[in-house]
Each structure stands twice: as C-alpha cells, then as structure tokens.
N, C-alpha and C positions, 0 to 999 in steps of 0.2 A: 504492500499500500503506500510507503513513503516512495517508492521508486516510481511508482504511479503520480504519484503527485509531484515529483520532482519532473517529468515528464510533460505532465499538463504545463509545467510552469515553461517548457520549453517552446513546446505548443504555442502555446502564448508569445511569445519573444520570437518564435519562427526560426527556432534552433536545431527544431527535432529532426531526429533520423528518418530515412525512410521507411522504417518498422516502429514509429511511434505507439507505444503504447500494446501493440500487438502481443496477446498472452499466449507464451508458448512454456510444452513441457518437456522434459529432457528425461530418453531412456537411461537407467542407470548404468550406462557403461561409456557415459561423458563428462568429462573432466568439467568442474565449476569449481574455478578456486575457495577455497572454503567451506565448502557443503561436504556430504558424505557422496562419497563413491565405492558401491560392495558389488556392482556387478548381480545383485540379487544371490548372493553367495555369502556361505559361513566363512568362506575364505579369507574375506576382504574385511570382515565383520571392525566396525569401528575406522577403518580409514577415512580420510578427509583428504581431498584433493588438496594438491601443492600449487595447482596452477589450471589454468584456465582453457581448454584447445581451442584450434584456431577457428572451428565453425560457432563454436557457442560465444566466442570474442567478437566475432564480426555482429553476430545477432546482438550481443549486447549495445556495442557499439553504434547499432544503427536505432537504438534507444526499446528494443522488445524487451518486454517482462518477461523471465523465467518464474512460472508458477509453482514448479516443483518437481521432485525426480520421480520417475514412473517406471513401474514393476515391469520386470522380464522376466525369459529362461534364464537359467543360470549361465552366465558368460555367455549370453545370446546364442546358447545350444537346443533349439528346441522347435518344435513346429505347434503348438498349443500353450504356451504360457503356465504349464502345471509346475515346470521343472524351478522355483525357485525357494531360495530360503526365505521369505516374505508368506508363501502361499499361492496358493494359485490365482489365477484373474479370471474374473467371472463377464461372461458373456452380456451385455449391457440390456437385451431383449428378453433372454432368458438365461436367468444364472446357475442354468445345470448343462451349459456348454461351454465349449473353450471359445478366445476370442481370437484363436491363431495365435503361435508367433515367430518369433522370440519376440517381437515389439507388442504383443498383447495389451500392456496395459499404456500405450502411446496411440495404440488404433482407438482403443475402449475410451481414453480420455476423451477424444476429439469428437467418437460417437455420441459420446453423453455431452458435448459441451463443456466438458470442465474445462477445455482450455479450446482455442482457436487453429491452433498448429501443433503437431509433435514433432521433435526429432528424433529420429530412431535412428538403426544400425541394420542393415541387408546383406548376409552372405551368401543366402542361400533361396532368399524369397522372405526374411524376415519383415521387411517392410511390406509389400505387396501381398501377400498370404493373409496377413492379419485386416489389412485394408478391405481387402475380397469378403472377410468372415462377417467384418464390423459394416460395409457397405460406406467406406470411404474414400478418397484417392490418396495412394500410394507411389511415390517414384520410388524408384531406384533410379540414379545417376550412372553416366556411364563411369568406370572405375578410372580412378585419377581426377574424375572432376571437381571432388570435393576434398578439401585436406584431411587426413585422420588424424592428425597432428592429436591429442586427446582421445581419443575412442580408443576402449579397451580391447585389445586383439584378440581376436577368436583366430581365425585364419588371413593371414594378412595378405594375400594375393586376391583376396576375393570380397573382403570388408568394404562397404560403400555405407556413407553416413547419407540416412533418406529420408523422406519427409511425408507428413500425413496432414491432411485437410479435407474440409469437407469442398473446398475450392479450388478448381485447379489454378484460378488467378494468385490464390494467397499462395499455393508451391510455386509457382512463377517468381513472386517476388522474393519470398524467401530464400530457393534456389541463386538467384540472381547475388544475394548479399554473401551467402555462402562458399561461394563455388571462387577460383580461380588459385594461382599461383600461391605458394606460401614457403617462404626460406626455408622453415624448421623441418619441412617433408618433400626429401627429394623425389618419393614418387609420384606427386601432385603433377598435372596437367600443366604447363604453361600458355595453352590456348590462350585467345582474348575470350572474356565472361559475354555472351552477349546480352541486352537488354530484355530476358525473358517476356516480362510483363509488357511490357510494351509493345511487342509481337502477339501477343495472344489472341487475337482477334482475327490478326492476318489469315487466311487461306487459300491454298490451290484451286483451283477452277474443278481440276482432276485429280483422283489417288489410282495406286496403283498397288492392292492391298493381298498381300496371303496368308492364305490360314492353313495351320496343320491339323493335314486331312488325318494323322493317326492320334490327334489329341481328340477329335471330335468322334471316333470310331471307338475309344478306348473302353474296354470293359468295366475299368473303375473307375470311369466317368459318371455322375451323378444324374439322369435324365433330366432333370430340370436345369440342369448347368449347362448338359448340350442345346437343348432347346431354345434357351437363352442366347447363348454364342449363335446360334443359328439364324433368331432373328434378327440380332445386330448386324450380322452380314446381308441378311434381306434388304435392310434399311441402306448398307453402304451400295449393294447392287440395285435400289430404285432411284440412288444419285446418279446413276449411270457411271458407277468407276470399277475398275478391275480388279474382280474378285474372284481368285482362284487358290483351287488346293496344292499343295508342295507335299513332298515328301522328305523327309532329313535321315537319310539311311543309318546316321550315328546316334539320334534319338535316345535309342535305347542305349546306347552306354555312357549318357549324359548324368543319370542321377550316381550309378557307379565311380563314375570318373569325379565326380563331386566329391563322395565322402570318404575315397582314399584320401585325396589331395587336402582337404579341410579338416580331416582328424589328424592329419600328418600334421598339418601347419600347426592344428590347437595345440597338440604334443610337444611342440614347439615352444610355442609361445605362453603354457600355462605352466613350463618349467619352471619359471620365475619367481612361482607363488611355493615358497617352500618354508615359512615359516621363520626365518629366521631375521628377515631385514625388518617387515611389518606384515600386518594383518593376522591372523588366526595362527596360534601356536600351541600345540596341544598340553595340557599340563600334564600327561602322561609319560613325555619324553627324560628319557634317562640318558641319552648321549645322542651324537650329533646324526646317526644314522637310524635311530627310531624318534629322533624330532622332525627330520626330512619325513619318514615313511608315517607316523601317526598325524601331524599335520595335516599333511596331504588325504590320507583316508578319511580321516574326521572335517574336514574344511571343504570337502568338494563332493558335492549330489551323487547321485547314480548314475546320470545320464553324463556329467561331466566326466566323470572316471571311465565310463564305459568309453565315450572317443577318444579320452587321452590312452589308453591301454590300446584301440584299434589304431593309432595313429604308431604309436611306439612300436605295434608291431609290423607295420609298411614301413618303418624306415629301417627296421632292424637289418642287420649284415645281411643275413638270409635270405629275405625277401624286398630286400631296395631295388633291385632291377626289376625283380618282378611286378613290382606292383607299383608303387612310386614312379619308378622311372619310366614305366609303359602309361601310366594315366597322365604324367605329361606329356607324351609325345600325342595321346588321344585327345586330348584338351587342346593342343595347337588346332589338330584337324578339327575339332568341333567348331572353333572360332573361326576357320576359315571356309567352313560349309555357311557357316549364319552369313558371314560377308560377302560370300557369294550368292547369296538372296536379295542381301540389298544392293546389288550389284542390278536388278531387276523391278525390284520393287523396293517402295516408299517404307511400307509396315507390313510387320509378319503380326498376326490374329491368334490367340491361343485360349482358352479358360486360367483363370489366375490359379485357380486349385480345382481338382477333379469333385469334392463335395462345397455344400456349405457347411458351416460352424459345426460342430460332431461334438457328442457329450462326454465330460469331463470323464477319464478314468477310462474312455472306449478303447483307446490305445496303448496306455499305460503299458500293459503287460508285453505285448508284440512291439517291438523296435522300428521292425521294419516295416509295420504297416502305417507306423509314424510318419517314418523318412519318406513313405509313399504321399505323402501331404504335399510333400516339395516336389513333386513329379513335373510340372508345368513350370515352378519358378527358378529352378534352379539352371537353366538353360543359359540364361539372361547373365549369371555370374559366371559361370564357366567362359562365356564368351566374354565377358566384361562389357558387353554393352549395355543401353539405357534400355528400362522398359516400368513403364506405368499400371495401376491396375484402377479401372473405373468402376463405379456402381453399375450394376445391369441386370436390374428386375430381383427378384424374390422367388422363393422357390414357394411350394404347398403351405408347408409352415410358417412364410412369412417372413425366410431367414434371408441375407442378402447373396446374391451372387456378383462376383468379380470379374472381369473380361480385361485382358493381357494384353496391352499395346508394347512393341517393340521394335527398335529403332536403331538405325548406324552409328556407328560408335559419335561422340558430344551433337548427334543431333536432336538434341533436347528441347530447343525453340519447336521447331517441328511435331514433335511429338506431344507436346504442352498443346502446341494448335489445334495436334489434330482428337487430341484428348478431350478437348474443349467442346468441339466442332462435335466428337461422339455424343456427350453429354446433353447436348443441346438439340441434337436431333432425335436422342430419346425423348427429350419433355414432348417433342412436337409430334411424336407418334405414340405418345402414353395415350 
C-alpha cells in the first residue's frame, strides 16, 4: 500500500513508469531482494533473497507493484502443483481439481483476480499448461528473450520466464519491459526488443497456419479438447486463411528427449543445495557425508528426488553416451524439424494440454501419467521457440480448454498479434 501511494504521487507528477500501479505476483522461484525465496521446498526454508533478478527489477523500475509470492511445484518440477512444501494449489472453479503446474499458483492468482499479471517460469509447459487449465493467457517467449538472472535454475537450457494475464495486451506490455540484453546473463539475446504493445492490433491480411495432425488424432486427447481445437481451426478457415495438417515424424521422441535432458540438468543444478551454506540442514547429521545425505533426503520432496536420481543416472559414466549424448542429438533434429515448419507456415497450432484440469491425486501415484500432461507443451521448450496458450472454450463440466499457438524464434510480435486476433474472433463467433 505504501508503494501504491508513492506511485500515485508519481502519476500526479507525470513521472510514473510504463507499468505504474500494475499489480503483479511472483512465482516462488524469482529473486526479490529482502523477500523470502523458497522454491516451495523445505530445502530452502527460511532463505531470504539477497538480490533482485533482472526481470523483476525491470518491472519494479517501471513502477509495477509486487503483491506477493505464489505457490508452485517444488523447484518448478510438476504438472499439477501438488508437489509443494506449502501444500497443493486448488483450482478456482473446482477445488477438487488441480490448476496445472508448475506455475499453478500464478495461474490461479490471475484467474481469481488476486493480481492483474503473474510472472512464472516455463521449462516444459509450466506457464502454458496451467494457463490452459485456468482459462487465462500464458506466454513462453523464445529461449533467451528474457534474462534468467535471478530465476532459480531447474533445467538451464529449457528454463524461460513467462507471463500470465487475462489480456494479451497486458502480456505484451510486460514482455516489452522484461525482455532484452542483460550484462549479468551471457545467455540472453541481444536482439532489439520491439514495442510489442504498440503493434498488438496490427494484423496481416492472410495467414498460413499448420496444425499437428497427430495431436488431434491422439488417443490421449479429451474429446472436448479435440472439438474445441477443430472449431477454432474452422474459424480460421472461414477467414480464408490457409489451414493445413502437418506431421512431425520426430514428435514421438520429444517427451523422452525432454525428460532425459531436463532431469540431467536438474541433477547438476540442484547439487548446490547441500545443507552447508544455506537452506535446510538436517539436525541428525553427525559428519560431512551424513550432512549431505540427510539434508538432501529430508529437504527435497519425492518428485524432486525422483528427477535428481533420473538425471544422475543418465549422466553416469556408463549411460552418458547412450542417453544424454543421444538426446542432445535428437534435440537438435527436433529443433530443425520445427524450424522447417516455419519456413512454410506462420504458426503451428495444437492443444495446450491433452485434457482439462484433472482431479487432485488422480496421477500422483503414476509419474508417467503425470508426465504425459506435458505431451504438447514440451515441444516449444525442446526447440526453444515461443508459444502462447489462449482460452478456447470449456468442456462439458465448464472447465477451461487451452489452444496453443507456436511461432518461429523471436516472432513474439506476430505471435501476440495473432493470439489477440484469435481471441477477438472467438468473441465474434460465440
């Protein structure tokens, strides 16, 4: 409230920033100096961030108001937001259901009007899938479009900071502020940042749209989701645009490639949490070896432990070449396959998730079933291209359905324009 009063004064003095008074929530993996940062894990219990990450600082510099931290799956590992030291996040429409993950708290906060915008992270769909489940807009930009300085690392070659809102225009405004070069992040792109908010209403006279045939024919796809996506494609056809099915022969390898590489990077990244310098330290430790073992066994939750073990396995000397090295080669081929699509088409369309929000506990005892919730979202992370989820109707229970739009590298301007246009067309045909 004190910050709001100060910003009110800036507005009166005509010195306010671009985001003056915009209420924003932060997923609990983003550094904000002087505030707790726990990644929803017992492992970082009581830890207070010693600096503010670049993306968050840029929001503050433009006079946004951070209202609080938002629950997520522990260390951003999950598809349901049930793996949190603070407990599961509940869906705003039906508390028996999940909001999606890992950024479930961020999605629900926007859905329930607790804040106007949420900042999350997307490693394998962790912004887009909860956006779909909660009926809001969720953007994962091109890898390296936004600095990762101040983002708790899960899988560094996949991690992206993403944005939730009910409005594509809000997303464009926030992306414009956060994106761009950063002297303390050598992996961020130095490409110029367009004025996304100024071009949101600019559209082309025609588009070439591809949709993934296998996605719509998949047995795992909920019928209501299939029909919603087909209806949207029919709306595009009615505009006279080219809408054609395509096949991606390597698509069946995307999910295993992602989980091999992401768990390997998680194993490496999470080795820094050892109970020595900060975070949880086991009171039962009696020497250095037991300190490491007991602190990590007690501090990390079961899903995080599972992914660390999987990653350590694929990085071990006996299996490195068979799994990790091969997955890196496949990743390069998958990226090239996607890039070839955008040589012909403007956008690739597919469902964001194979189902609407499922019941809490439904997949808790079967990790493979849970991982399949990322079936359509991991493609953009493996390839590094931008993607956005927009609302696309509801199922027979009134639960939101998400439509995913994917574009070529650094084509966020066109992607946001098209997403905004698609939402407008939905409203006209409703």
